[in-house]
C-alpha positions in Angstrom: 26.7 -101.2 -17.5 24.5 -99.4 -15.1 26.5 -99.1 -12.3 29.5 -97.8 -14.9 27.4 -95.0 -16.1 25.8 -94.3 -12.6 29.7 -94.1 -11.2 30.5 -91.9 -14.0 27.7 -89.5 -13.4 28.4 -89.2 -9.8 31.6 -88.4 -10.1 31.0 -85.8 -13.1 28.3 -84.3 -10.7 30.9 -84.0 -8.0 33.3 -82.3 -10.4 30.5 -79.9 -11.8 29.3 -79.0 -8.4 32.4 -79.4 -6.1 31.9 -80.3 -2.8 30.3 -77.4 -0.5 32.4 -76.9 2.8 32.2 -74.5 5.4 35.9 -74.1 5.5 36.7 -70.7 7.1 40.1 -70.8 5.5 39.0 -68.0 3.1 41.5 -65.2 2.0 40.0 -62.0 2.9 41.3 -59.1 1.0 40.9 -55.8 2.7 40.7 -52.6 0.6 43.6 -50.6 0.5 44.2 -47.8 2.9 44.7 -44.4 1.5 46.5 -42.1 3.2 45.8 -38.5 2.8 48.7 -36.0 3.3 47.8 -33.7 5.8 46.4 -30.2 4.5 49.7 -27.5 5.0 48.2 -24.3 6.0 50.9 -21.4 5.1 51.8 -19.4 8.2 50.0 -16.3 8.5 52.0 -13.0 7.5 51.3 -10.1 9.8 51.8 -6.7 7.6 52.6 -4.0 9.5 50.4 -1.0 8.8 51.3 1.5 6.3 52.9 4.2 8.0 51.8 7.7 6.7 55.0 9.2 7.7 55.8 12.0 10.0 55.0 15.6 9.7 57.5 17.7 8.5 56.7 20.1 11.4 57.6 17.4 14.1 60.8 16.7 12.5 64.2 17.1 14.2 65.9 16.4 10.9 65.3 16.8 7.2 67.0 14.9 4.3 66.1 15.3 0.5 67.3 13.0 -2.1 66.9 14.1 -5.5 65.1 11.3 -7.7 64.5 13.2 -11.2 65.6 16.3 -12.6 64.6 17.6 -16.2 66.9 20.6 -16.6 64.7 22.0 -19.6 61.4 22.0 -18.0 62.6 22.3 -14.7 60.7 19.5 -13.4 61.9 17.9 -10.2 60.8 14.7 -8.3 62.6 14.0 -4.7 62.1 12.3 -1.6 61.8 14.0 1.7 62.7 12.2 5.0 64.2 12.4 8.3 67.6 11.1 9.5 66.0 7.7 10.6 64.5 7.4 6.9 60.8 8.0 7.9 59.0 9.5 5.0 58.0 13.1 6.0 54.7 14.5 5.1 52.7 17.9 4.6 55.8 19.4 2.9 54.7 23.2 1.8 57.6 25.4 2.7 60.7 25.4 0.3 63.6 27.2 -1.6 64.3 25.8 -5.0 67.2 27.4 -7.1 68.1 26.5 -10.9 71.7 27.1 -11.6 73.2 27.6 -15.0 76.9 27.0 -15.5 79.3 27.4 -18.7 79.8 23.9 -20.2 83.6 23.1 -18.9 84.0 21.5 -22.6 83.3 25.1 -24.3 85.1 27.5 -22.3 84.2 31.0 -22.7 86.5 33.4 -25.2 85.8 36.4 -22.8 87.6 35.5 -19.4 85.7 38.1 -17.8 82.4 37.0 -18.8 82.0 34.9 -15.7 79.4 36.9 -14.2 77.2 36.1 -17.4 77.8 32.3 -17.1 76.3 31.9 -13.3 72.6 32.5 -14.1 69.8 31.4 -11.6 66.4 31.2 -11.4 64.7 31.0 -7.5 61.4 29.4 -6.7 60.2 29.9 -2.8 57.2 29.5 -0.8 56.7 30.4 3.0 53.5 29.4 3.7 53.4 31.1 7.3 54.2 34.5 5.9 52.1 34.4 2.6 50.1 32.4 0.3 52.2 33.4 -2.9 54.2 30.5 -3.4 56.2 30.3 -6.9 56.2 26.6 -8.7 54.2 24.0 -7.8 54.9 21.6 -5.1 52.8 18.3 -5.1 52.5 15.3 -2.8 52.6 11.8 -4.8 50.7 8.9 -3.5 53.8 7.6 -1.8 54.4 9.4 1.5 57.3 11.3 1.3 57.6 11.8 -2.4 57.0 14.9 -4.0 57.1 16.8 -7.6 58.0 20.2 -8.3 56.9 21.8 -11.6 57.5 25.6 -12.9 56.2 26.9 -16.0 58.7 29.8 -16.8 62.0 28.4 -16.1 64.2 30.0 -18.7 68.0 30.1 -17.9 69.3 30.2 -21.5 67.8 33.9 -22.0 70.0 35.0 -19.0 73.1 33.5 -20.4 75.4 34.6 -22.9 74.3 34.2 -26.7 74.7 30.6 -27.9 76.3 29.5 -24.3 76.1 25.8 -23.8 75.1 25.4 -20.0 75.2 22.9 -17.5 72.4 22.9 -15.2 72.1 22.3 -11.3 69.6 22.7 -8.8 69.1 23.3 -5.1 66.6 22.2 -2.9 65.8 23.4 0.5 63.0 21.7 2.3 62.0 23.6 5.9 60.0 22.2 8.5 59.0 24.0 11.4 61.9 22.5 13.8 64.4 21.9 10.8 65.6 22.1 7.3 68.0 20.3 5.1 71.4 21.3 4.3 71.3 23.2 0.9 73.8 21.6 -1.7 74.0 21.8 -5.6 72.9 18.9 -7.1 74.2 17.8 -10.6 71.6 15.9 -12.4 74.0 14.3 -14.4 75.5 12.2 -11.4 
């Protein structure tokens, strides 16, 4: 009986402790390979330098574009460039004329009153001849953009009593070599 117990003890010990073999057939698990995508660097954008514009006295052409016109106060803002679209700087000499015309929707009852209907008020500056300029011309922060302001615009007092008027303006900017073609600009267009 001792042999039976002994064989049972040996069998169970074999099961408990297992057999120790130096078998190299073990499966080795490698850690996963992590692929890091390459860093995408945006392309370098070269910003051209800010062009301050061309001096009006060096320009061979002058083009004026009216941006805003307040017919009550006479306040204007406009852009001055050459025919290539380059901003013109150092603008100082100008002729600006405000016009009052009869409103076509309210015809005059006096046909010969046309002289009273065409009222004007003129502002000018010629910095080479005199420093007495009428009105205030100022450059804005943007090259080629200007504002013009007056404090005494009063076309209504020159017109017929109770006349309804349509206002227009003409702006001529003068440089040493060129000036723009003067044209009558209707702010409602």
